[in-house]
C-alpha positions as CSV (number, residue, x, y, z in Angstrom):
1,M,-82.7,-84.7,-89.3
2,S,-79.0,-84.8,-90.0
3,S,-76.0,-84.9,-87.7
4,T,-75.4,-81.2,-88.2
5,D,-78.8,-80.1,-86.8
6,H,-78.6,-78.0,-83.6
7,G,-81.1,-76.6,-81.2
8,P,-81.6,-72.9,-80.5
9,D,-79.0,-73.1,-77.8
10,G,-76.4,-74.3,-80.2
11,L,-76.2,-77.9,-78.8
12,P,-76.6,-80.9,-81.1
13,A,-80.3,-81.8,-81.5
14,G,-81.8,-85.3,-81.1
15,G,-79.8,-86.4,-78.1
16,A,-79.3,-85.9,-74.4
17,L,-77.5,-82.5,-74.5
18,R,-79.4,-79.4,-73.4
19,V,-79.1,-76.8,-70.7
20,M,-80.3,-78.4,-67.4
21,G,-80.0,-78.2,-63.7
22,S,-81.4,-79.4,-60.3
23,E,-83.0,-78.1,-57.1
24,T,-82.9,-80.0,-53.9
25,E,-84.7,-79.2,-50.7
26,Y,-83.1,-81.2,-47.9
27,G,-85.0,-82.6,-45.0
28,I,-83.9,-81.1,-41.7
29,H,-83.8,-82.3,-38.1
30,A,-82.2,-81.0,-35.0
31,P,-82.1,-84.0,-32.5
32,S,-81.4,-81.9,-29.5
33,T,-84.1,-79.3,-30.2
34,P,-86.9,-81.2,-32.0
35,G,-89.3,-78.3,-31.5
36,A,-87.0,-75.7,-33.1
37,N,-88.2,-73.4,-35.9
38,A,-87.2,-75.3,-39.0
39,T,-86.9,-72.1,-41.1
40,Y,-84.6,-70.6,-38.5
41,L,-82.5,-73.8,-38.4
42,S,-82.4,-73.8,-42.2
43,S,-81.1,-70.2,-42.2
44,Q,-78.3,-71.3,-39.8
45,V,-77.2,-73.8,-42.4
46,I,-76.9,-71.0,-44.9
47,A,-75.1,-68.8,-42.4
48,S,-72.7,-71.5,-41.5
49,Y,-71.6,-72.0,-45.1
50,A,-71.4,-68.3,-45.6
51,K,-69.1,-68.0,-42.5
52,L,-66.8,-70.7,-43.8
53,T,-66.7,-69.1,-47.3
54,R,-66.0,-65.7,-45.8
55,E,-63.1,-67.2,-43.8
56,R,-61.7,-68.9,-46.9
57,L,-62.0,-65.8,-49.2
58,H,-61.3,-63.2,-46.5
59,A,-64.2,-61.2,-47.9
60,S,-67.9,-61.3,-48.6
61,P,-69.0,-65.0,-48.7
62,G,-71.2,-64.7,-51.8
63,A,-73.9,-62.6,-53.4
64,G,-77.5,-62.1,-52.5
65,W,-80.3,-62.9,-55.0
66,D,-81.4,-60.5,-57.7
67,Y,-85.2,-60.8,-58.0
68,T,-85.6,-58.5,-61.0
69,D,-86.5,-61.0,-63.6
70,E,-88.6,-63.4,-61.4
71,T,-92.0,-64.1,-62.9
72,P,-93.4,-67.0,-60.8
73,L,-97.1,-66.3,-61.5
74,R,-96.9,-66.5,-65.3
75,D,-98.5,-69.7,-66.6
76,A,-97.3,-71.5,-69.7
77,R,-100.9,-71.9,-70.8
78,G,-101.1,-68.2,-71.6
79,W,-102.1,-66.3,-68.5
80,S,-100.8,-65.0,-65.2
81,V,-102.3,-65.6,-61.8
82,R,-103.2,-62.4,-59.9
83,R,-101.0,-61.8,-56.9
84,T,-104.0,-61.3,-54.7
85,Q,-105.3,-64.8,-55.7
86,A,-101.9,-66.6,-55.5
87,H,-101.0,-68.9,-52.7
88,P,-98.1,-67.3,-50.7
89,D,-95.8,-70.2,-51.6
90,L,-95.9,-69.1,-55.2
91,L,-94.6,-65.6,-54.5
92,T,-90.9,-66.5,-54.9
93,D,-90.1,-63.1,-56.5
94,M,-89.6,-61.3,-53.1
95,E,-86.9,-61.6,-50.5
96,P,-88.1,-64.0,-47.7
97,V,-87.8,-63.0,-44.1
98,L,-87.9,-65.1,-40.9
99,T,-91.0,-64.9,-38.8
100,A,-92.0,-66.6,-35.6
101,E,-94.3,-68.9,-37.6
102,G,-91.7,-69.7,-40.2
103,V,-90.9,-67.9,-43.4
104,A,-92.7,-65.0,-45.0
105,L,-92.1,-62.6,-47.8
106,A,-90.6,-59.2,-47.4
107,H,-93.2,-56.7,-46.2
108,G,-95.1,-59.5,-44.6
109,P,-95.5,-60.4,-40.8
110,A,-92.9,-59.0,-38.4
111,E,-89.6,-60.7,-38.4
112,L,-88.7,-63.1,-35.7
113,E,-87.0,-61.3,-32.8
114,L,-83.5,-62.7,-32.2
115,D,-81.4,-62.4,-29.2
116,G,-79.1,-59.3,-29.1
117,D,-76.0,-61.3,-29.9
118,Q,-77.5,-63.1,-32.9
119,E,-76.9,-62.0,-36.4
120,P,-80.0,-61.5,-38.7
121,A,-81.0,-64.7,-40.4
122,L,-79.3,-65.3,-43.7
123,M,-81.9,-66.6,-46.3
124,N,-80.1,-66.4,-49.6
125,L,-76.6,-66.9,-51.0
126,V,-75.2,-67.3,-54.6
127,L,-72.0,-69.4,-54.4
128,G,-68.7,-69.3,-56.2
129,N,-69.6,-72.5,-58.1
130,G,-72.6,-70.6,-59.7
131,A,-75.2,-72.3,-57.5
132,R,-77.8,-70.8,-55.2
133,L,-78.1,-71.8,-51.5
134,Y,-81.2,-70.5,-49.7
135,V,-84.1,-71.2,-47.5
136,D,-87.2,-72.5,-49.3
137,H,-90.4,-73.5,-47.4
138,A,-88.5,-74.3,-44.1
139,H,-85.8,-76.3,-45.8
140,P,-82.3,-75.6,-47.0
141,E,-82.3,-75.7,-50.8
142,Y,-79.4,-76.0,-53.1
143,S,-80.1,-75.1,-56.8
144,S,-77.3,-76.2,-59.0
145,P,-75.6,-74.1,-61.7
146,E,-76.7,-74.7,-65.3
147,V,-74.9,-77.5,-67.1
148,T,-75.2,-78.9,-70.6
149,N,-75.2,-82.7,-70.1
150,P,-76.6,-85.3,-67.7
151,L,-73.2,-86.3,-66.2
152,D,-72.4,-82.7,-65.2
153,A,-76.0,-82.5,-63.8
154,V,-75.1,-85.5,-61.5
155,V,-71.8,-83.9,-60.5
156,W,-73.1,-80.4,-59.6
157,D,-76.2,-81.9,-58.0
158,A,-73.9,-84.1,-55.8
159,A,-71.9,-80.9,-55.1
160,G,-74.9,-79.6,-53.2
161,D,-74.5,-82.5,-50.8
162,V,-70.9,-81.5,-50.2
163,V,-72.0,-77.9,-49.6
164,V,-74.6,-78.6,-47.0
165,L,-72.5,-81.3,-45.4
166,T,-69.7,-78.7,-44.9
167,A,-72.2,-76.4,-43.3
168,V,-73.7,-79.0,-40.9
169,R,-70.2,-80.3,-40.0
170,A,-69.3,-76.8,-38.8
171,L,-72.6,-76.5,-36.9
172,A,-72.1,-79.9,-35.1
173,G,-70.0,-78.3,-32.4
174,D,-72.2,-75.3,-32.0
175,R,-73.9,-75.5,-28.6
176,E,-76.7,-73.1,-29.7
177,H,-77.7,-74.6,-33.1
178,G,-76.1,-77.9,-33.6
179,P,-76.1,-80.7,-34.4
180,I,-78.4,-80.3,-37.4
181,N,-78.9,-83.3,-39.6
182,L,-79.9,-83.1,-43.3
183,Y,-81.4,-85.7,-45.5
184,K,-81.6,-85.9,-49.3
185,N,-85.1,-87.3,-49.4
186,N,-88.6,-86.1,-50.1
187,T,-90.8,-86.9,-47.2
188,D,-90.7,-87.0,-43.4
189,G,-93.0,-90.1,-43.4
190,K,-95.7,-88.1,-41.6
191,G,-97.5,-86.5,-44.5
192,A,-95.1,-83.7,-45.5
193,S,-93.2,-83.7,-48.8
194,Y,-90.4,-81.4,-50.1
195,G,-89.1,-81.1,-53.5
196,S,-86.4,-82.3,-55.8
197,H,-86.9,-80.4,-59.0
198,E,-85.2,-80.4,-62.4
199,N,-85.0,-77.7,-65.0
200,Y,-84.6,-78.1,-68.8
201,L,-84.3,-75.5,-71.5
202,V,-86.6,-76.1,-74.5
203,P,-87.4,-73.9,-77.5
204,R,-90.2,-71.5,-77.0
205,S,-91.5,-72.6,-80.5
206,V,-92.5,-76.0,-79.1
207,P,-96.2,-75.7,-78.1
208,F,-96.7,-76.3,-74.4
209,T,-99.5,-78.8,-75.2
210,D,-97.0,-80.9,-77.0
211,L,-94.8,-81.0,-73.9
212,V,-97.8,-82.1,-71.8
213,K,-98.9,-84.9,-74.2
214,G,-95.4,-86.2,-74.7
215,L,-94.1,-86.0,-71.1
216,T,-97.1,-87.2,-69.1
217,P,-96.9,-91.0,-69.9
218,F,-93.2,-90.8,-69.6
219,F,-93.3,-89.2,-66.2
220,V,-96.0,-91.6,-65.0
221,S,-93.5,-94.5,-65.6
222,R,-90.1,-92.8,-65.3
223,Q,-90.0,-93.6,-61.5
224,L,-89.2,-97.2,-62.4
225,V,-85.6,-96.2,-63.4
226,C,-85.1,-93.2,-61.0
227,G,-87.4,-93.6,-58.0
228,A,-85.6,-93.5,-54.6
229,G,-87.9,-95.9,-52.8
230,R,-90.1,-95.4,-49.8
231,V,-91.4,-97.3,-46.8
232,G,-95.2,-96.8,-46.4
233,I,-98.1,-96.2,-48.8
234,G,-100.1,-93.0,-49.0
235,Q,-99.0,-89.4,-48.1
236,D,-98.7,-90.1,-44.4
237,G,-97.2,-93.6,-45.1
238,R,-99.6,-95.3,-42.7
239,T,-100.5,-98.1,-45.0
240,P,-97.8,-100.8,-44.7
241,G,-95.7,-101.6,-47.7
242,Y,-92.8,-100.5,-49.9
243,Q,-93.1,-98.3,-53.0
244,I,-90.9,-97.2,-55.8
245,S,-91.1,-93.4,-55.5
246,Q,-90.8,-91.0,-52.6
247,R,-92.9,-88.4,-54.3
248,A,-95.6,-90.2,-56.3
249,D,-98.3,-90.2,-53.6
250,F,-98.1,-86.4,-53.2
251,F,-99.3,-85.6,-56.8
252,E,-103.0,-84.9,-57.3
253,A,-103.3,-83.1,-60.6
254,E,-102.2,-83.6,-64.2
255,V,-101.3,-80.0,-65.1
256,G,-101.0,-76.9,-62.9
257,L,-98.9,-74.0,-61.5
258,E,-98.7,-75.2,-57.9
259,T,-95.6,-76.9,-56.4
260,T,-96.5,-77.3,-52.7
261,M,-100.2,-78.1,-52.8
262,R,-102.3,-80.0,-55.4
263,R,-99.0,-80.8,-57.1
264,P,-99.3,-81.5,-60.9
265,I,-97.4,-84.0,-63.0
266,I,-96.7,-81.2,-65.4
267,N,-95.8,-77.8,-63.8
268,T,-96.8,-74.8,-65.9
269,R,-94.6,-72.1,-64.4
270,D,-93.4,-69.9,-67.3
271,E,-90.2,-68.4,-65.8
272,P,-87.5,-69.0,-68.5
273,H,-84.5,-67.4,-66.7
274,A,-83.3,-66.8,-70.3
275,V,-84.3,-64.9,-73.5
276,A,-88.0,-65.2,-73.0
277,D,-89.1,-65.3,-76.7
278,K,-86.5,-67.9,-77.5
279,Y,-86.5,-70.3,-74.6
280,R,-88.9,-72.0,-72.2
281,R,-87.7,-73.5,-68.9
282,L,-89.5,-76.8,-68.2
283,H,-89.8,-77.0,-64.4
284,V,-90.1,-80.6,-63.5
285,I,-91.3,-81.3,-59.9
286,V,-92.3,-85.0,-60.3
287,G,-88.9,-86.6,-59.5
288,D,-87.3,-88.0,-56.4
289,A,-84.0,-86.8,-54.9
290,N,-81.4,-89.3,-55.8
291,C,-78.3,-90.5,-54.0
292,S,-77.5,-93.1,-56.7
293,H,-75.4,-91.7,-59.4
294,V,-76.9,-93.9,-62.1
295,A,-80.5,-93.3,-61.1
296,N,-79.8,-89.5,-61.1
297,Y,-78.0,-89.8,-64.5
298,L,-81.0,-91.6,-66.0
299,K,-83.4,-89.1,-64.6
300,F,-81.7,-86.2,-66.4
301,G,-80.6,-88.2,-69.5
302,T,-83.8,-89.9,-70.3
303,T,-85.9,-86.8,-69.8
304,A,-83.5,-84.9,-72.1
305,L,-84.0,-87.6,-74.8
306,V,-87.8,-87.4,-74.5
307,L,-87.7,-83.6,-74.9
308,S,-85.6,-84.2,-78.1
309,L,-88.4,-86.5,-79.3
310,I,-91.0,-83.9,-78.7
311,E,-89.0,-81.2,-80.4
312,A,-88.5,-83.5,-83.4
313,G,-92.2,-84.4,-83.6
314,A,-91.3,-88.0,-83.0
315,V,-92.7,-88.7,-79.6
316,P,-94.8,-91.9,-79.2
317,A,-98.6,-91.2,-79.5
318,I,-99.6,-92.5,-76.2
319,E,-102.2,-91.2,-73.7
320,V,-102.7,-92.7,-70.3
321,H,-106.1,-92.9,-68.7
322,E,-106.2,-91.1,-65.4
323,P,-102.4,-90.5,-65.2
324,V,-102.3,-89.4,-61.6
325,A,-103.9,-92.6,-60.4
326,A,-101.7,-94.6,-62.8
327,M,-98.6,-93.0,-61.3
328,H,-99.7,-94.0,-57.8
329,R,-100.4,-97.6,-58.9
330,L,-97.0,-98.0,-60.6
331,S,-95.2,-96.7,-57.5
332,H,-97.1,-99.0,-55.2
333,D,-96.0,-102.1,-57.2
334,P,-92.3,-102.9,-56.8
335,G,-93.1,-106.3,-58.3
336,L,-93.6,-104.3,-61.6
337,G,-96.6,-106.3,-62.8
338,E,-99.1,-103.5,-62.6
339,T,-100.6,-102.2,-65.8
340,V,-102.0,-98.8,-66.8
341,R,-104.8,-98.3,-69.3
342,L,-104.3,-96.2,-72.3
343,L,-107.0,-94.1,-74.0
344,D,-106.9,-96.5,-77.0
345,G,-107.9,-99.4,-74.7
346,R,-104.5,-101.1,-74.4
347,R,-103.0,-101.9,-71.1
348,L,-99.2,-101.6,-70.6
349,T,-96.9,-102.1,-67.7
350,G,-94.7,-99.3,-66.6
351,L,-91.7,-101.1,-68.1
352,E,-93.5,-101.5,-71.4
353,L,-94.2,-97.7,-71.4
354,Q,-90.6,-97.0,-70.8
355,W,-89.5,-99.4,-73.6
356,V,-91.8,-97.5,-76.1
357,Y,-90.0,-94.3,-75.2
358,F,-86.6,-95.9,-75.3
359,E,-87.0,-97.3,-78.7
360,A,-88.2,-94.0,-80.1
361,A,-85.3,-92.1,-78.5
362,A,-82.8,-94.7,-79.8
363,K,-84.2,-94.3,-83.3
364,L,-84.1,-90.5,-83.3
365,A,-80.6,-90.4,-81.8
366,A,-79.3,-92.8,-84.5
367,E,-80.9,-90.7,-87.3
368,A,-79.4,-87.5,-85.8
369,G,-76.0,-89.1,-85.6
370,V,-75.5,-88.3,-81.9
371,A,-75.6,-91.8,-80.5
372,A,-72.4,-93.2,-82.0
373,E,-69.8,-94.3,-79.4
374,H,-67.3,-92.5,-81.6
375,G,-68.3,-89.3,-83.3
376,G,-71.5,-88.8,-81.3
377,D,-72.1,-86.1,-78.7
378,G,-70.3,-88.1,-76.0
379,H,-73.3,-88.6,-73.8
380,T,-76.4,-89.9,-75.7
381,A,-74.9,-93.3,-76.3
382,T,-74.2,-93.8,-72.6
383,V,-77.7,-92.7,-71.6
384,L,-79.3,-95.1,-74.1
385,R,-77.0,-98.0,-72.9
386,L,-77.8,-97.5,-69.2
387,W,-81.5,-97.0,-69.9
388,E,-81.7,-100.2,-71.9
389,R,-79.7,-102.1,-69.3
390,A,-82.0,-100.8,-66.5
391,L,-85.2,-101.9,-68.3
392,T,-83.7,-105.3,-69.2
393,D,-82.5,-106.0,-65.7
394,L,-85.8,-104.8,-64.1
395,E,-87.7,-107.1,-66.5
396,S,-85.6,-110.0,-65.1
397,A,-86.1,-109.0,-61.4
398,P,-85.8,-105.8,-59.5
399,D,-82.9,-107.2,-57.5
400,A,-81.0,-107.6,-60.7
401,A,-80.7,-103.8,-60.9
402,A,-80.1,-103.3,-57.2
403,G,-76.5,-102.3,-57.8
404,Y,-77.5,-99.0,-59.5
405,I,-81.3,-98.4,-59.5
406,E,-81.9,-96.6,-56.2
407,W,-85.3,-98.0,-55.2
408,A,-84.2,-101.5,-55.9
409,A,-81.0,-101.0,-53.9
410,K,-83.0,-99.6,-50.9
411,Q,-85.4,-102.5,-51.1
412,R,-82.6,-105.0,-51.0
413,V,-81.3,-103.4,-47.8
414,L,-84.7,-103.3,-46.2
415,E,-85.5,-106.9,-47.1
416,G,-82.2,-107.8,-45.4
417,Y,-83.4,-106.2,-42.2
418,R,-86.8,-107.8,-42.5
419,A,-85.3,-111.3,-43.0
420,R,-82.9,-110.9,-40.2
421,D,-85.2,-109.5,-37.6
422,G,-88.6,-110.7,-38.8
423,L,-89.9,-107.1,-39.3
424,A,-93.3,-106.3,-40.8
425,W,-93.5,-103.3,-43.2
426,N,-95.2,-101.2,-40.6
427,D,-92.3,-101.7,-38.1
428,A,-90.9,-98.2,-37.1
429,R,-87.4,-99.5,-37.4
430,L,-87.8,-99.8,-41.2
431,G,-88.9,-96.2,-41.4
432,L,-85.8,-95.2,-39.6
433,V,-83.7,-97.2,-42.1
434,D,-85.5,-95.4,-44.9
435,I,-84.5,-92.0,-43.4
436,Q,-81.0,-93.1,-42.7
437,W,-80.6,-94.0,-46.3
438,S,-80.4,-90.4,-47.3
439,D,-78.4,-88.9,-44.4
440,V,-75.8,-86.6,-46.1
441,R,-73.2,-87.6,-43.6
442,P,-71.2,-90.3,-45.4
443,E,-70.5,-92.3,-42.3
444,R,-74.2,-92.4,-41.5
445,G,-76.0,-92.3,-44.8
446,L,-76.6,-95.9,-46.0
447,A,-76.6,-94.8,-49.7
448,Y,-73.3,-93.1,-49.3
449,R,-71.8,-96.1,-47.5
450,L,-72.9,-98.3,-50.4
451,L,-71.4,-95.9,-52.9
452,N,-68.1,-95.9,-51.0
453,N,-67.9,-99.7,-50.6
454,G,-68.8,-100.3,-54.3
455,S,-72.3,-101.8,-53.7
456,L,-73.8,-98.9,-55.6
457,E,-72.2,-98.0,-58.9
458,R,-70.4,-94.8,-59.1
459,L,-70.2,-92.5,-62.2
460,V,-68.1,-89.7,-60.7
461,E,-65.4,-89.6,-58.1
462,D,-65.6,-87.7,-54.8
463,L,-62.7,-85.5,-55.8
464,D,-64.6,-84.3,-58.9
465,I,-67.7,-83.6,-56.8
466,A,-65.6,-81.7,-54.2
467,R,-64.2,-79.5,-57.0
468,A,-67.7,-78.8,-58.3
469,S,-68.7,-77.6,-54.9
470,I,-66.1,-74.8,-55.3
471,D,-65.9,-74.2,-59.1
472,P,-68.6,-73.6,-61.7
473,P,-69.1,-75.6,-64.9
474,V,-67.0,-74.2,-67.7
475,D,-69.5,-74.3,-70.6
476,T,-72.5,-72.1,-69.4
477,R,-73.1,-68.7,-68.0
478,A,-72.6,-70.2,-64.6
479,W,-68.8,-69.8,-65.2
480,F,-69.1,-66.0,-65.4
481,R,-71.4,-65.8,-62.4
482,G,-69.3,-68.1,-60.2
483,K,-65.9,-66.5,-61.2
484,S,-67.3,-63.0,-60.6
485,I,-68.2,-64.0,-57.1
486,Q,-64.8,-65.7,-56.6
487,R,-62.7,-62.9,-58.0
488,F,-64.6,-59.9,-56.8
489,P,-66.5,-61.0,-53.7
490,A,-66.7,-57.5,-52.3
491,N,-68.1,-56.0,-55.5
492,V,-70.9,-58.4,-56.5
493,A,-74.0,-57.1,-54.8
494,S,-76.4,-59.8,-56.1
495,A,-76.9,-62.3,-58.8
496,S,-79.4,-64.6,-60.4
497,W,-79.6,-67.1,-63.3
498,D,-79.8,-64.2,-65.8
499,S,-77.9,-61.4,-64.1
500,V,-74.9,-60.3,-62.1
501,V,-75.1,-57.0,-60.3
502,F,-71.8,-55.3,-59.5
503,S,-71.2,-52.6,-56.9
504,P,-68.3,-50.5,-58.4
505,P,-66.1,-49.1,-55.7
506,G,-66.7,-45.4,-55.0
507,S,-70.0,-45.4,-56.7
508,Y,-73.6,-45.5,-55.4
509,R,-74.9,-46.9,-58.7
510,L,-75.1,-50.6,-59.2
511,Q,-74.2,-52.1,-62.6
512,R,-76.4,-54.9,-63.6
513,V,-75.0,-57.2,-66.3
514,P,-77.6,-59.4,-68.0
515,T,-76.7,-63.0,-68.7
516,R,-79.8,-64.2,-70.5
517,E,-78.1,-66.5,-73.0
518,P,-77.2,-69.6,-71.1
519,L,-74.3,-70.6,-73.4
520,R,-72.6,-67.2,-73.2
521,G,-70.4,-66.2,-70.3
522,T,-68.5,-69.5,-70.6
523,R,-64.8,-70.0,-69.7
524,A,-63.9,-69.9,-73.4
525,L,-65.5,-66.5,-73.8
526,T,-64.6,-64.8,-70.5
527,E,-61.6,-66.4,-68.9
528,A,-59.2,-63.9,-70.7
529,L,-61.3,-61.0,-69.4
530,F,-60.8,-62.2,-65.8
531,E,-57.1,-62.8,-66.3
532,E,-56.3,-59.6,-68.1
533,H,-58.2,-57.4,-65.6
534,P,-57.5,-58.3,-62.0
535,S,-59.0,-55.1,-60.6
536,I,-62.8,-54.6,-60.5
537,E,-62.5,-51.1,-62.2
538,G,-60.6,-52.5,-65.2
539,F,-62.8,-55.6,-65.3
540,L,-66.0,-53.6,-65.5
541,E,-64.6,-51.1,-68.0
542,A,-63.6,-53.9,-70.3
543,L,-66.7,-55.9,-69.7
544,L,-69.1,-53.1,-70.4
545,G,-67.2,-52.1,-73.4
546,E,-67.0,-55.6,-75.0
547,R,-70.1,-57.3,-73.6
548,H,-68.4,-60.7,-73.4
549,T,-71.5,-62.2,-71.7
């Protein structure tokens, strides 16, 4: 491999650059109405942000969702699940509606009856920064716009915290719905888990079996550098103790299509949201939601590097015996001495597994010429440096990494409470501290307080995150999507990752513009189009004539 090699998306191969993004379901709680319908509360978060955006734009707050290209039942192993046999949670290709029991799909049970002065529940919104804000499984979910590097992934993921914080701030004074509190975590401590997902674009030419073999040992041990930490062992947390990952205990299968039950380490949903015969979207559901910038950066960056290893045929030949049980054991051992058995008979610690992947990734990046501090791709060297630092510090002692590795930082805070007040791990007060860690309100959330006082390392400034909550990334199709909504809010009927649907004035026909190439529709390719055609009529005429996207 030479320094001139590129992947199918045009980005340099062998390093940490690729099209990627995040999805975060926020935990939700209304202290004054603890028995309230969580789905309805979530819809009010969406409606609150829509109202604020409408007031700012003096127009429509954003677009609805275009479900045309959704294929949630197609499995990467070569088949599709029949709709009649699919769990309802998998049917994400239909508009959800609110019911008395929670959320259902369109044409399902009767909608929840609202009071006469209440507006219909808003369940979906595509934002001017290219992201999607919607209700998913009784939680507000923010799906970030597509980016091309792990640092931007951190920025636009954190932008979601700003978006939902803005919404709940507005609801705080609402006598009917507020206050509503949101938490960037993955479990309520009572047996329920909600997702923090990642998405990575990979070439369709890479066999899915190669992804499974290459990623499984990595995902089993990746939690050591990007776990968010959790009080309690087991799905319901009733066994006293502290563990590395919020999500690990909720995984029960190695490979599968499900995301809300019998969760697999490797998810098989084959829904590329791009040119289908060219790309595959790897949907990763095994990670924790991160408040730590560095932990989040390592989550995206190290995974991108391992995908480069798989694509290059250079991934370590490692197979873990019973990977689900191994992932649980590693999570339950914050002392980091636990080993997992490989199929070849060896036993390695989680850190040793990570070192194997690190060394292979560093070698490939050097050979590809993308790891140089000067002349590289600008990101791979940083990912490798922070990955090596994390593994080295964790080998010394977990507390040595408590300034940037999230589970270690949370453990330090919890141990402080334990030492001060003599608390056992099953003390309910520690569970409350665990939840408060991820409160999106910066004056309440412990993680955000540590970020703001310098106790947790910061990679990006709040001003950059605030900008990302408004504006899209410049180097993907998200730029075209977001700017279309910003410039022509009254004329964008709906949008998705691979389309923008315009409603031309004076016409009953909608105009759907495909955006299946993720690196088309960038600022460099479309900014002049927006600047030269301020009216929607002229914009569409030029767009459809030139096909900039």
